[in-house]
N, C-alpha and C positions, 0 to 999 in steps of 0.2 A: 504494500500500500504506500509506503513512504517513497520508494524509488519511483513508482508509477506517478505519484503525485508531485514529484520533484521537490520534496521537502528535505531539509537537512537531516542527516542520519541520526542526530541526537534525539530526534522525535519518534524513534521507532517504538519506544514503550507506549507512547500515546496511541499509535496506530494499533498495537496489539490490544490495549485496553478497550479501544472503541470497537474493534472486531469482536472481541469476546462478549462485550456488553450487548451489542446488537444481536449476536447469534443466540445468546441466552434468552432473549425475548422473542425471537422470531423462528428459530428452527424447531420443527415438530419432531418429537420422539416417536419413531415409527411404531413401536410396540403399543403405545397408548393412544396415538393419534392426537396428541396434545403437545403444546410447548412445555418446556421445563418450568416456566413461570406459572402456567395454569396448573400443573401438577402440584407445585409447592403451595401456591396461594389460593387455588380454587376459583380464580377468576381470570378473564381474558386480559392480557397486558395492553396498556395504552401506549401505542407507538406513534401517536399523532405529532409528537414533538421531535421526531427523528429528522435530522438534517443531512445534507450531502457532505461527506468527508472532504476537506480541503476547499470548501467553497469560501468565497470572500465574505467576511463578516465585519460589522462595525460595532465596536465596543464603546459604550458611554464612558467618557473620561471624567472620573470624579476626583482624580488626584490633583489636577491643576485648576487654577482660576482662569476663567475665560472672559474675554470681552464680548460684547454683544454680537460682533460679526466674525468671531473666530469659530472654527470647527469644534464641536463638542464631542466628537467621536473619533476614535483611532481605528485605523484599518488593521485587520488581522486575518488569520487563516483558521477556520474552524477545525478543531482536532478531535472533539468528542465530548463525553459527558463525565461529570464527577461521580465517583462511587460513594461519596459521603453525603451529598445533598443534591437537590434538583437544580443544578447550574450547568452551564456550558463551559467547556475548556477551549480557550482560543489563544493562539500564538499572536501576541501583539507585535506588529512589525515596527512600530515606532520606538519601543523600548526593548525589543528582542527578548521578551519573557512570555511564559505561559501564564495566562490569567484565568480565573474562574469568575463568571458573572452571569446574572440573569438578564442584564440590560444589554442584549445583543440583538442586532438586526442582521438577517442573512440575505445574501444575493446568490442563490443557488445556480444561477445561469452563468456566472462568471468565475474565473479562477485567476490567481496571481500568476503572472508569466515569469518564467525563470530568467 
């Protein structure tokens, strides 16, 4: 996933976590005809919040003070989901770190060019 997406190799763990997270909610156990989530929880998983891996995302910048006409969002690359809470993990291109935030807007039709 990382090589195909053209991301830096230090993000390989993010790709593995995202792949396992999405597979646990979507792959059907053949023997039971249900997903692993449904077997454990007894209800159908909600996957409406899934996004395309590596799509362009815009993270609300709450660190800095902005004037009225400055951009209030940083551009980033969507990496996956947090395992501890219901937030998205995004690689912020302006500060070169992985951030967790709920204040993210996605543009699934475009990707960062290498």
